[in-house]
N, C-alpha and C positions, 0 to 999 in steps of 0.2 A: 430556548428550544428544549424539549424534553430529552433526557439522557438517552432514551431509547433510539433517538434519531442519529446518534453518533457511533462510530466504530473506531476501534483503536488499531492503528496500523503501525508496525515497527519498521523503520528503515535502517539500513546498514547492519542488518542482522547477521550474526555469525562471527563477530569480532572476538578476539581472545579477551578473557576476563570480563565479559559483559554480564550484566545482571541476569540471573536465570529467569526464564519466562515466568515460572510460577511465582517468583518473588515480585516481578513487575505487575503481574495480574492481581496479586494480593494487595500491593500498594495502591493500585489504581481502582480496585474494587470492580474490576471488569475483565472480561476475556479479551485477548488480543485476537483480532479476526484475520489479519493478514500480515505477512512478513515480506519485506523487500531485502534480499541479501546484499551484503557488502561486495562491491566489485568496483573499487575506486578506478582501476585501470580502464575498464570499459566506459564507465560514466565520464571520467575526465577526458578520454579520447574523443567522445562524442561532444562534450561541452566545448572542447578546445577548437573544434571545427564548426560549432554552431548547428549541429544536427541532433535532434532528439535521439536518445539512446534506443528507443523502440523502433526508429527507422534505420539507424546506422548499424546496430547489432541486435536485430529482432529475435534471434534464437538463443541469446544468452539468458541465464537465469534471472539476472536483474530486469531485463526487458520484459521477459514473460511475467514476472511478478507485478511489474508496473501496469502492464496490459490487464492482468487480473484485477488489479485495483480499479481501474477504469471501467472494466466490464461489470464489476460488482456495483459500482456507482450507478451505472446505466440501468442495470437490472432492478436495483432498488427504486430508482426514480420511476421506472416503468411501472413496477408494482404499486407504488404509492399513487401514481396517476390513475391506475385501474381501480384503486379503492377510494378515489375521491379526495386524496390528500394532496393539498396544493404543493406544487414544486417551488423550491426556494432557489 
């Protein structure tokens, strides 16, 4: 698949001592398009009871970021379909 079809998403963003965004983008040769913040407490609590974090804690930053990723995927797929690009 052509590189233009891929997006870089960072999860667990905001941890201490993490690689600066600019350094990561430079190393990858690409822009990071979306960030999912670190929130182990919320994610683990949802996982432990078997409920997706977007349903158990929908107003948290981590859930909103995940919803944003899903929305971007759907929008991209819709745009591709409108322009005759086959869905994968």
